PDB file of N, CA, C, O and CB in Angstrom:
ATOM      1  N   MET A   1       0.820  -1.206   0.000  1.00  0.00           N
ATOM      2  CA  MET A   1       0.000   0.000   0.000  1.00  0.00           C
ATOM      3  C   MET A   1       0.863   1.270   0.000  1.00  0.00           C
ATOM      4  O   MET A   1       0.489   2.288  -0.583  1.00  0.00           O
ATOM      5  CB  MET A   1      -0.932  -0.001   1.214  1.00  0.00           C
ATOM      6  N   LYS A   2       2.016   1.190   0.660  1.00  0.00           N
ATOM      7  CA  LYS A   2       2.880   2.369   0.693  1.00  0.00           C
ATOM      8  C   LYS A   2       3.360   2.747  -0.709  1.00  0.00           C
ATOM      9  O   LYS A   2       3.498   3.925  -1.041  1.00  0.00           O
ATOM     10  CB  LYS A   2       4.083   2.119   1.610  1.00  0.00           C
ATOM     11  N   ASP A   3       3.611   1.710  -1.527  1.00  0.00           N
ATOM     12  CA  ASP A   3       4.042   1.984  -2.894  1.00  0.00           C
ATOM     13  C   ASP A   3       2.946   2.697  -3.679  1.00  0.00           C
ATOM     14  O   ASP A   3       3.220   3.620  -4.445  1.00  0.00           O
ATOM     15  CB  ASP A   3       4.437   0.683  -3.601  1.00  0.00           C
ATOM     16  N   PHE A   4       1.700   2.263  -3.481  1.00  0.00           N
ATOM     17  CA  PHE A   4       0.580   2.918  -4.162  1.00  0.00           C
ATOM     18  C   PHE A   4       0.437   4.362  -3.712  1.00  0.00           C
ATOM     19  O   PHE A   4       0.195   5.255  -4.524  1.00  0.00           O
ATOM     20  CB  PHE A   4      -0.723   2.159  -3.906  1.00  0.00           C
ATOM     21  N   LYS A   5       0.587   4.585  -2.411  1.00  0.00           N
ATOM     22  CA  LYS A   5       0.461   5.951  -1.883  1.00  0.00           C
ATOM     23  C   LYS A   5       1.563   6.845  -2.454  1.00  0.00           C
ATOM     24  O   LYS A   5       1.310   7.988  -2.834  1.00  0.00           O
ATOM     25  CB  LYS A   5       0.524   5.946  -0.333  1.00  0.00           C
ATOM     26  N   ALA A   6       2.777   6.319  -2.510  1.00  0.00           N
ATOM     27  CA  ALA A   6       3.895   7.088  -3.073  1.00  0.00           C
ATOM     28  C   ALA A   6       3.651   7.394  -4.545  1.00  0.00           C
ATOM     29  O   ALA A   6       3.940   8.497  -5.010  1.00  0.00           O
ATOM     30  CB  ALA A   6       5.221   6.321  -2.906  1.00  0.00           C
ATOM     31  N   GLN A   7       3.120   6.422  -5.276  1.00  0.00           N
ATOM     32  CA  GLN A   7       2.824   6.643  -6.687  1.00  0.00           C
ATOM     33  C   GLN A   7       1.751   7.715  -6.871  1.00  0.00           C
ATOM     34  O   GLN A   7       1.869   8.576  -7.743  1.00  0.00           O
ATOM     35  CB  GLN A   7       2.379   5.339  -7.344  1.00  0.00           C
ATOM     36  N   ALA A   8       0.707   7.657  -6.047  1.00  0.00           N
ATOM     37  CA  ALA A   8      -0.361   8.654  -6.144  1.00  0.00           C
ATOM     38  C   ALA A   8       0.187  10.050  -5.849  1.00  0.00           C
ATOM     39  O   ALA A   8      -0.158  11.013  -6.534  1.00  0.00           O
ATOM     40  CB  ALA A   8      -1.515   8.312  -5.170  1.00  0.00           C
ATOM     41  N   GLU A   9       1.035  10.156  -4.837  1.00  0.00           N
ATOM     42  CA  GLU A   9       1.635  11.460  -4.505  1.00  0.00           C
ATOM     43  C   GLU A   9       2.517  11.956  -5.643  1.00  0.00           C
ATOM     44  O   GLU A   9       2.506  13.143  -5.967  1.00  0.00           O
ATOM     45  CB  GLU A   9       2.459  11.364  -3.205  1.00  0.00           C
ATOM     46  N   LYS A  10       3.275  11.058  -6.243  1.00  0.00           N
ATOM     47  CA  LYS A  10       4.137  11.434  -7.377  1.00  0.00           C
ATOM     48  C   LYS A  10       3.293  11.913  -8.563  1.00  0.00           C
ATOM     49  O   LYS A  10       3.632  12.903  -9.211  1.00  0.00           O
ATOM     50  CB  LYS A  10       5.026  10.235  -7.804  1.00  0.00           C
ATOM     51  N   LEU A  11       2.206  11.213  -8.840  1.00  0.00           N
ATOM     52  CA  LEU A  11       1.324  11.633  -9.922  1.00  0.00           C
ATOM     53  C   LEU A  11       0.734  13.009  -9.651  1.00  0.00           C
ATOM     54  O   LEU A  11       0.652  13.841 -10.555  1.00  0.00           O
ATOM     55  CB  LEU A  11       0.209  10.616 -10.120  1.00  0.00           C
ATOM     56  N   ARG A  12       0.317  13.255  -8.396  1.00  0.00           N
ATOM     57  CA  ARG A  12      -0.238  14.575  -8.047  1.00  0.00           C
ATOM     58  C   ARG A  12       0.824  15.672  -8.203  1.00  0.00           C
ATOM     59  O   ARG A  12       0.530  16.763  -8.691  1.00  0.00           O
ATOM     60  CB  ARG A  12      -0.785  14.566  -6.591  1.00  0.00           C
ATOM     61  N   THR A  13       2.051  15.375  -7.787  1.00  0.00           N
ATOM     62  CA  THR A  13       3.148  16.347  -7.929  1.00  0.00           C
ATOM     63  C   THR A  13       3.423  16.642  -9.396  1.00  0.00           C
ATOM     64  O   THR A  13       3.586  17.797  -9.788  1.00  0.00           O
ATOM     65  CB  THR A  13       4.428  15.825  -7.250  1.00  0.00           C
ATOM     66  N   ASP A  14       3.474  15.588 -10.201  1.00  0.00           N
ATOM     67  CA  ASP A  14       3.705  15.776 -11.635  1.00  0.00           C
ATOM     68  C   ASP A  14       2.570  16.569 -12.276  1.00  0.00           C
ATOM     69  O   ASP A  14       2.809  17.403 -13.149  1.00  0.00           O
ATOM     70  CB  ASP A  14       3.858  14.418 -12.335  1.00  0.00           C
ATOM     71  N   ALA A  15       1.342  16.313 -11.848  1.00  0.00           N
ATOM     72  CA  ALA A  15       0.197  17.064 -12.380  1.00  0.00           C
ATOM     73  C   ALA A  15       0.316  18.545 -12.027  1.00  0.00           C
ATOM     74  O   ALA A  15       0.037  19.412 -12.855  1.00  0.00           O
ATOM     75  CB  ALA A  15      -1.131  16.490 -11.831  1.00  0.00           C
ATOM     76  N   ALA A  16       0.728  18.825 -10.801  1.00  0.00           N
ATOM     77  CA  ALA A  16       0.890  20.227 -10.383  1.00  0.00           C
ATOM     78  C   ALA A  16       1.993  20.909 -11.192  1.00  0.00           C
ATOM     79  O   ALA A  16       1.863  22.078 -11.555  1.00  0.00           O
ATOM     80  CB  ALA A  16       1.212  20.310  -8.870  1.00  0.00           C
ATOM     81  N   GLU A  17       3.069  20.188 -11.473  1.00  0.00           N
ATOM     82  CA  GLU A  17       4.145  20.760 -12.281  1.00  0.00           C
ATOM     83  C   GLU A  17       3.676  21.040 -13.710  1.00  0.00           C
ATOM     84  O   GLU A  17       4.021  22.065 -14.296  1.00  0.00           O
ATOM     85  CB  GLU A  17       5.355  19.817 -12.300  1.00  0.00           C
ATOM     86  N   CYS A  18       2.895  20.129 -14.254  1.00  0.00           N
ATOM     87  CA  CYS A  18       2.348  20.358 -15.603  1.00  0.00           C
ATOM     88  C   CYS A  18       1.417  21.568 -15.618  1.00  0.00           C
ATOM     89  O   CYS A  18       1.416  22.352 -16.567  1.00  0.00           O
ATOM     90  CB  CYS A  18       1.591  19.107 -16.101  1.00  0.00           C
ATOM     91  N   ALA A  19       0.632  21.709 -14.563  1.00  0.00           N
ATOM     92  CA  ALA A  19      -0.270  22.862 -14.480  1.00  0.00           C
ATOM     93  C   ALA A  19       0.526  24.163 -14.387  1.00  0.00           C
ATOM     94  O   ALA A  19       0.134  25.176 -14.966  1.00  0.00           O
ATOM     95  CB  ALA A  19      -1.211  22.728 -13.264  1.00  0.00           C
ATOM     96  N   LEU A  20       1.631  24.135 -13.668  1.00  0.00           N
ATOM     97  CA  LEU A  20       2.478  25.322 -13.570  1.00  0.00           C
ATOM     98  C   LEU A  20       3.074  25.664 -14.931  1.00  0.00           C
ATOM     99  O   LEU A  20       3.070  26.824 -15.342  1.00  0.00           O
ATOM    100  CB  LEU A  20       3.598  25.106 -12.535  1.00  0.00           C
ATOM    101  N   ILE A  21       3.580  24.664 -15.621  1.00  0.00           N
ATOM    102  CA  ILE A  21       4.133  24.897 -16.954  1.00  0.00           C
ATOM    103  C   ILE A  21       3.045  25.420 -17.887  1.00  0.00           C
ATOM    104  O   ILE A  21       3.281  26.329 -18.684  1.00  0.00           O
ATOM    105  CB  ILE A  21       4.754  23.600 -17.524  1.00  0.00           C
ATOM    106  N   ARG A  22       1.849  24.835 -17.780  1.00  0.00           N
ATOM    107  CA  ARG A  22       0.710  25.293 -18.601  1.00  0.00           C
ATOM    108  C   ARG A  22       0.471  26.785 -18.362  1.00  0.00           C
ATOM    109  O   ARG A  22       0.285  27.554 -19.305  1.00  0.00           O
ATOM    110  CB  ARG A  22      -0.587  24.474 -18.271  1.00  0.00           C
ATOM    111  N   ASP A  23       0.478  27.180 -17.095  1.00  0.00           N
ATOM    112  CA  ASP A  23       0.206  28.579 -16.769  1.00  0.00           C
ATOM    113  C   ASP A  23       1.297  29.518 -17.257  1.00  0.00           C
ATOM    114  O   ASP A  23       1.037  30.693 -17.514  1.00  0.00           O
ATOM    115  CB  ASP A  23       0.039  28.736 -15.281  1.00  0.00           C
ATOM    116  N   LEU A  24       2.513  29.009 -17.387  1.00  0.00           N
ATOM    117  CA  LEU A  24       3.624  29.847 -17.840  1.00  0.00           C
ATOM    118  C   LEU A  24       3.813  29.820 -19.354  1.00  0.00           C
ATOM    119  O   LEU A  24       4.509  30.671 -19.908  1.00  0.00           O
ATOM    120  CB  LEU A  24       4.899  29.407 -17.169  1.00  0.00           C
ATOM    121  N   ALA A  25       3.205  28.860 -20.015  1.00  0.00           N
ATOM    122  CA  ALA A  25       3.375  28.715 -21.469  1.00  0.00           C
ATOM    123  C   ALA A  25       2.763  29.901 -22.208  1.00  0.00           C
ATOM    124  O   ALA A  25       1.701  30.406 -21.843  1.00  0.00           O
ATOM    125  CB  ALA A  25       2.734  27.400 -21.960  1.00  0.00           C
ATOM    126  N   THR A  26       3.449  30.325 -23.238  1.00  0.00           N
ATOM    127  CA  THR A  26       2.949  31.456 -24.029  1.00  0.00           C
ATOM    128  C   THR A  26       2.291  31.000 -25.328  1.00  0.00           C
ATOM    129  O   THR A  26       1.510  31.739 -25.928  1.00  0.00           O
ATOM    130  CB  THR A  26       4.087  32.421 -24.343  1.00  0.00           C
ATOM    131  N   GLU A  27       2.608  29.789 -25.755  1.00  0.00           N
ATOM    132  CA  GLU A  27       2.029  29.279 -26.993  1.00  0.00           C
ATOM    133  C   GLU A  27       0.772  28.463 -26.687  1.00  0.00           C
ATOM    134  O   GLU A  27       0.795  27.584 -25.825  1.00  0.00           O
ATOM    135  CB  GLU A  27       3.060  28.421 -27.764  1.00  0.00           C
ATOM    136  N   PRO A  28      -0.315  28.751 -27.386  1.00  0.00           N
ATOM    137  CA  PRO A  28      -1.578  28.057 -27.112  1.00  0.00           C
ATOM    138  C   PRO A  28      -1.499  26.534 -27.192  1.00  0.00           C
ATOM    139  O   PRO A  28      -2.093  25.846 -26.362  1.00  0.00           O
ATOM    140  CB  PRO A  28      -2.615  28.533 -28.065  1.00  0.00           C
ATOM    141  N   HIS A  29      -0.772  25.992 -28.183  1.00  0.00           N
ATOM    142  CA  HIS A  29      -0.713  24.537 -28.300  1.00  0.00           C
ATOM    143  C   HIS A  29       0.054  23.909 -27.135  1.00  0.00           C
ATOM    144  O   HIS A  29      -0.252  22.790 -26.723  1.00  0.00           O
ATOM    145  CB  HIS A  29      -0.064  24.142 -29.625  1.00  0.00           C
ATOM    146  N   LYS A  30       1.046  24.622 -26.604  1.00  0.00           N
ATOM    147  CA  LYS A  30       1.773  24.111 -25.430  1.00  0.00           C
ATOM    148  C   LYS A  30       0.892  24.185 -24.185  1.00  0.00           C
ATOM    149  O   LYS A  30       0.911  23.286 -23.345  1.00  0.00           O
ATOM    150  CB  LYS A  30       3.083  24.911 -25.206  1.00  0.00           C
ATOM    151  N   ARG A  31       0.115  25.274 -24.078  1.00  0.00           N
ATOM    152  CA  ARG A  31      -0.822  25.384 -22.950  1.00  0.00           C
ATOM    153  C   ARG A  31      -1.801  24.222 -22.955  1.00  0.00           C
ATOM    154  O   ARG A  31      -2.074  23.625 -21.913  1.00  0.00           O
ATOM    155  CB  ARG A  31      -1.588  26.721 -23.003  1.00  0.00           C
ATOM    156  N   GLU A  32      -2.328  23.905 -24.129  1.00  0.00           N
ATOM    157  CA  GLU A  32      -3.287  22.813 -24.258  1.00  0.00           C
ATOM    158  C   GLU A  32      -2.635  21.469 -23.929  1.00  0.00           C
ATOM    159  O   GLU A  32      -3.226  20.640 -23.236  1.00  0.00           O
ATOM    160  CB  GLU A  32      -3.874  22.785 -25.675  1.00  0.00           C
ATOM    161  N   LEU A  33      -1.436  21.263 -24.421  1.00  0.00           N
ATOM    162  CA  LEU A  33      -0.721  20.014 -24.160  1.00  0.00           C
ATOM    163  C   LEU A  33      -0.510  19.809 -22.659  1.00  0.00           C
ATOM    164  O   LEU A  33      -0.812  18.741 -22.129  1.00  0.00           O
ATOM    165  CB  LEU A  33       0.630  20.008 -24.891  1.00  0.00           C
ATOM    166  N   PHE A  34       0.005  20.824 -21.982  1.00  0.00           N
ATOM    167  CA  PHE A  34       0.268  20.682 -20.556  1.00  0.00           C
ATOM    168  C   PHE A  34      -1.010  20.641 -19.734  1.00  0.00           C
ATOM    169  O   PHE A  34      -1.033  20.068 -18.645  1.00  0.00           O
ATOM    170  CB  PHE A  34       1.143  21.812 -20.078  1.00  0.00           C
ATOM    171  N   ASN A  35      -2.067  21.243 -20.247  1.00  0.00           N
ATOM    172  CA  ASN A  35      -3.364  21.125 -19.579  1.00  0.00           C
ATOM    173  C   ASN A  35      -3.854  19.678 -19.654  1.00  0.00           C
ATOM    174  O   ASN A  35      -4.328  19.124 -18.662  1.00  0.00           O
ATOM    175  CB  ASN A  35      -4.405  22.087 -20.219  1.00  0.00           C
ATOM    176  N   ARG A  36      -3.736  19.077 -20.830  1.00  0.00           N
ATOM    177  CA  ARG A  36      -4.159  17.666 -20.987  1.00  0.00           C
ATOM    178  C   ARG A  36      -3.302  16.736 -20.128  1.00  0.00           C
ATOM    179  O   ARG A  36      -3.811  15.787 -19.531  1.00  0.00           O
ATOM    180  CB  ARG A  36      -4.073  17.235 -22.474  1.00  0.00           C
ATOM    181  N   LEU A  37      -2.010  17.011 -20.072  1.00  0.00           N
ATOM    182  CA  LEU A  37      -1.132  16.194 -19.230  1.00  0.00           C
ATOM    183  C   LEU A  37      -1.514  16.309 -17.755  1.00  0.00           C
ATOM    184  O   LEU A  37      -1.585  15.303 -17.048  1.00  0.00           O
ATOM    185  CB  LEU A  37       0.331  16.611 -19.426  1.00  0.00           C
ATOM    186  N   ALA A  38      -1.758  17.528 -17.297  1.00  0.00           N
ATOM    187  CA  ALA A  38      -2.140  17.733 -15.898  1.00  0.00           C
ATOM    188  C   ALA A  38      -3.441  17.008 -15.583  1.00  0.00           C
ATOM    189  O   ALA A  38      -3.554  16.354 -14.546  1.00  0.00           O
ATOM    190  CB  ALA A  38      -2.282  19.233 -15.590  1.00  0.00           C
ATOM    191  N   GLU A  39      -4.418  17.121 -16.467  1.00  0.00           N
ATOM    192  CA  GLU A  39      -5.697  16.449 -16.241  1.00  0.00           C
ATOM    193  C   GLU A  39      -5.533  14.931 -16.237  1.00  0.00           C
ATOM    194  O   GLU A  39      -6.127  14.239 -15.411  1.00  0.00           O
ATOM    195  CB  GLU A  39      -6.710  16.864 -17.312  1.00  0.00           C
ATOM    196  N   HIS A  40      -4.731  14.424 -17.156  1.00  0.00           N
ATOM    197  CA  HIS A  40      -4.519  12.977 -17.238  1.00  0.00           C
ATOM    198  C   HIS A  40      -3.823  12.451 -15.976  1.00  0.00           C
ATOM    199  O   HIS A  40      -4.212  11.420 -15.427  1.00  0.00           O
ATOM    200  CB  HIS A  40      -3.686  12.627 -18.488  1.00  0.00           C
ATOM    201  N   LEU A  41      -2.806  13.161 -15.530  1.00  0.00           N
ATOM    202  CA  LEU A  41      -2.089  12.742 -14.319  1.00  0.00           C
ATOM    203  C   LEU A  41      -2.995  12.803 -13.096  1.00  0.00           C
ATOM    204  O   LEU A  41      -2.921  11.933 -12.229  1.00  0.00           O
ATOM    205  CB  LEU A  41      -0.849  13.621 -14.097  1.00  0.00           C
ATOM    206  N   ASP A  42      -3.849  13.822 -13.017  1.00  0.00           N
ATOM    207  CA  ASP A  42      -4.824  13.891 -11.919  1.00  0.00           C
ATOM    208  C   ASP A  42      -5.774  12.699 -11.953  1.00  0.00           C
ATOM    209  O   ASP A  42      -6.102  12.124 -10.914  1.00  0.00           O
ATOM    210  CB  ASP A  42      -5.626  15.202 -11.993  1.00  0.00           C
ATOM    211  N   THR A  43      -6.206  12.338 -13.139  1.00  0.00           N
ATOM    212  CA  THR A  43      -7.103  11.183 -13.281  1.00  0.00           C
ATOM    213  C   THR A  43      -6.404   9.896 -12.844  1.00  0.00           C
ATOM    214  O   THR A  43      -6.991   9.077 -12.138  1.00  0.00           O
ATOM    215  CB  THR A  43      -7.589  11.052 -14.741  1.00  0.00           C
ATOM    216  N   LEU A  44      -5.170   9.724 -13.258  1.00  0.00           N
ATOM    217  CA  LEU A  44      -4.419   8.541 -12.859  1.00  0.00           C
ATOM    218  C   LEU A  44      -4.242   8.482 -11.341  1.00  0.00           C
ATOM    219  O   LEU A  44      -4.384   7.418 -10.738  1.00  0.00           O
ATOM    220  CB  LEU A  44      -3.055   8.525 -13.549  1.00  0.00           C
ATOM    221  N   ALA A  45      -3.935   9.614 -10.734  1.00  0.00           N
ATOM    222  CA  ALA A  45      -3.779   9.652  -9.277  1.00  0.00           C
ATOM    223  C   ALA A  45      -5.088   9.282  -8.581  1.00  0.00           C
ATOM    224  O   ALA A  45      -5.087   8.547  -7.593  1.00  0.00           O
ATOM    225  CB  ALA A  45      -3.312  11.049  -8.820  1.00  0.00           C
ATOM    226  N   ALA A  46      -6.188   9.787  -9.094  1.00  0.00           N
ATOM    227  CA  ALA A  46      -7.492   9.464  -8.512  1.00  0.00           C
ATOM    228  C   ALA A  46      -7.793   7.971  -8.634  1.00  0.00           C
ATOM    229  O   ALA A  46      -8.357   7.373  -7.718  1.00  0.00           O
ATOM    230  CB  ALA A  46      -8.599  10.283  -9.194  1.00  0.00           C
ATOM    231  N   GLU A  47      -7.418   7.374  -9.758  1.00  0.00           N
ATOM    232  CA  GLU A  47      -7.644   5.943  -9.950  1.00  0.00           C
ATOM    233  C   GLU A  47      -6.793   5.109  -8.999  1.00  0.00           C
ATOM    234  O   GLU A  47      -7.261   4.098  -8.474  1.00  0.00           O
ATOM    235  CB  GLU A  47      -7.346   5.551 -11.393  1.00  0.00           C
ATOM    236  N   VAL A  48      -5.548   5.523  -8.773  1.00  0.00           N
ATOM    237  CA  VAL A  48      -4.690   4.816  -7.818  1.00  0.00           C
ATOM    238  C   VAL A  48      -5.278   4.930  -6.410  1.00  0.00           C
ATOM    239  O   VAL A  48      -5.331   3.947  -5.672  1.00  0.00           O
ATOM    240  CB  VAL A  48      -3.241   5.384  -7.852  1.00  0.00           C
ATOM    241  N   GLU A  49      -5.713   6.127  -6.049  1.00  0.00           N
ATOM    242  CA  GLU A  49      -6.310   6.329  -4.729  1.00  0.00           C
ATOM    243  C   GLU A  49      -7.588   5.507  -4.557  1.00  0.00           C
ATOM    244  O   GLU A  49      -7.832   4.950  -3.487  1.00  0.00           O
ATOM    245  CB  GLU A  49      -6.611   7.812  -4.507  1.00  0.00           C
ATOM    246  N   LYS A  50      -8.387   5.433  -5.595  1.00  0.00           N
ATOM    247  CA  LYS A  50      -9.615   4.621  -5.546  1.00  0.00           C
ATOM    248  C   LYS A  50      -9.270   3.150  -5.369  1.00  0.00           C
ATOM    249  O   LYS A  50      -9.917   2.450  -4.590  1.00  0.00           O
ATOM    250  CB  LYS A  50     -10.456   4.818  -6.829  1.00  0.00           C
ATOM    251  N   ALA A  51      -8.259   2.679  -6.085  1.00  0.00           N
ATOM    252  CA  ALA A  51      -7.831   1.286  -5.954  1.00  0.00           C
ATOM    253  C   ALA A  51      -7.358   0.996  -4.534  1.00  0.00           C
ATOM    254  O   ALA A  51      -7.622  -0.079  -3.996  1.00  0.00           O
ATOM    255  CB  ALA A  51      -6.714   0.970  -6.958  1.00  0.00           C
ATOM    256  N   MET A  52      -6.657   1.956  -3.927  1.00  0.00           N
ATOM    257  CA  MET A  52      -6.213   1.789  -2.546  1.00  0.00           C
ATOM    258  C   MET A  52      -7.400   1.688  -1.598  1.00  0.00           C
ATOM    259  O   MET A  52      -7.417   0.845  -0.701  1.00  0.00           O
ATOM    260  CB  MET A  52      -5.308   2.950  -2.133  1.00  0.00           C
ATOM    261  N   GLU A  53      -8.388   2.547  -1.798  1.00  0.00           N
ATOM    262  CA  GLU A  53      -9.588   2.517  -0.956  1.00  0.00           C
ATOM    263  C   GLU A  53     -10.339   1.205  -1.119  1.00  0.00           C
ATOM    264  O   GLU A  53     -10.781   0.609  -0.137  1.00  0.00           O
ATOM    265  CB  GLU A  53     -10.511   3.691  -1.294  1.00  0.00           C
ATOM    266  N   ASP A  54     -10.481   0.758  -2.360  1.00  0.00           N
ATOM    267  CA  ASP A  54     -11.180  -0.498  -2.625  1.00  0.00           C
ATOM    268  C   ASP A  54     -10.466  -1.672  -1.964  1.00  0.00           C
ATOM    269  O   ASP A  54     -11.108  -2.555  -1.394  1.00  0.00           O
ATOM    270  CB  ASP A  54     -11.297  -0.736  -4.134  1.00  0.00           C
ATOM    271  N   GLU A  55      -9.157  -1.679  -2.041  1.00  0.00           N
ATOM    272  CA  GLU A  55      -8.377  -2.761  -1.430  1.00  0.00           C
ATOM    273  C   GLU A  55      -8.505  -2.724   0.093  1.00  0.00           C
ATOM    274  O   GLU A  55      -8.621  -3.768   0.734  1.00  0.00           O
ATOM    275  CB  GLU A  55      -6.893  -2.658  -1.844  1.00  0.00           C
ATOM    276  N   ALA A  56      -8.482  -1.525   0.668  1.00  0.00           N
ATOM    277  CA  ALA A  56      -8.634  -1.405   2.118  1.00  0.00           C
ATOM    278  C   ALA A  56     -10.005  -1.910   2.559  1.00  0.00           C
ATOM    279  O   ALA A  56     -10.114  -2.584   3.583  1.00  0.00           O
ATOM    280  CB  ALA A  56      -8.436   0.056   2.562  1.00  0.00           C
ATOM    281  N   LYS A  57     -11.037  -1.594   1.806  1.00  0.00           N
ATOM    282  CA  LYS A  57     -12.383  -2.083   2.129  1.00  0.00           C
ATOM    283  C   LYS A  57     -12.456  -3.598   2.001  1.00  0.00           C
ATOM    284  O   LYS A  57     -13.077  -4.270   2.824  1.00  0.00           O
ATOM    285  CB  LYS A  57     -13.430  -1.427   1.216  1.00  0.00           C
ATOM    286  N   ARG A  58     -11.819  -4.130   0.962  1.00  0.00           N
ATOM    287  CA  ARG A  58     -11.829  -5.584   0.748  1.00  0.00           C
ATOM    288  C   ARG A  58     -11.125  -6.288   1.899  1.00  0.00           C
ATOM    289  O   ARG A  58     -11.598  -7.318   2.380  1.00  0.00           O
ATOM    290  CB  ARG A  58     -11.153  -5.948  -0.595  1.00  0.00           C
ATOM    291  N   LEU A  59     -10.006  -5.742   2.339  1.00  0.00           N
ATOM    292  CA  LEU A  59      -9.275  -6.340   3.450  1.00  0.00           C
ATOM    293  C   LEU A  59     -10.057  -6.228   4.760  1.00  0.00           C
ATOM    294  O   LEU A  59     -10.012  -7.134   5.593  1.00  0.00           O
ATOM    295  CB  LEU A  59      -7.908  -5.676   3.596  1.00  0.00           C
ATOM    296  N   ALA A  60     -10.766  -5.126   4.938  1.00  0.00           N
ATOM    297  CA  ALA A  60     -11.548  -4.923   6.154  1.00  0.00           C
ATOM    298  C   ALA A  60     -12.690  -5.931   6.243  1.00  0.00           C
ATOM    299  O   ALA A  60     -13.039  -6.383   7.333  1.00  0.00           O
ATOM    300  CB  ALA A  60     -12.099  -3.493   6.203  1.00  0.00           C
ATOM    301  N   ARG A  61     -13.266  -6.281   5.104  1.00  0.00           N
ATOM    302  CA  ARG A  61     -14.348  -7.257   5.085  1.00  0.00           C
ATOM    303  C   ARG A  61     -13.839  -8.657   5.457  1.00  0.00           C
ATOM    304  O   ARG A  61     -14.571  -9.454   6.044  1.00  0.00           O
ATOM    305  CB  ARG A  61     -15.010  -7.283   3.702  1.00  0.00           C
ATOM    306  N   ARG A  62     -12.600  -8.940   5.115  1.00  0.00           N
ATOM    307  CA  ARG A  62     -12.016 -10.248   5.414  1.00  0.00           C
ATOM    308  C   ARG A  62     -11.764 -10.411   6.920  1.00  0.00           C
ATOM    309  O   ARG A  62     -11.842 -11.518   7.453  1.00  0.00           O
ATOM    310  CB  ARG A  62     -10.702 -10.434   4.632  1.00  0.00           C
ATOM    311  N   ALA A  63     -11.468  -9.318   7.584  1.00  0.00           N
ATOM    312  CA  ALA A  63     -11.090  -9.395   9.009  1.00  0.00           C
ATOM    313  C   ALA A  63     -12.271  -9.660   9.919  1.00  0.00           C
ATOM    314  O   ALA A  63     -12.105  -9.750  11.135  1.00  0.00           O
ATOM    315  CB  ALA A  63     -10.417  -8.113   9.438  1.00  0.00           C
TER     316      ALA A  63
END
């Protein structure tokens, strides 16, 4: 579970960095690219977090 948590945090950090680059970009196509990257990384982080929650619930039911 710690590995999943670290991965989710890394994805969130990468998404924030992409959002920062997006905000600093002067070319519209670069802004769009980094916006899509930030959104995609946020989605991936949310999916990892959901998987962690689902696994925790599954383990709790077993106990």
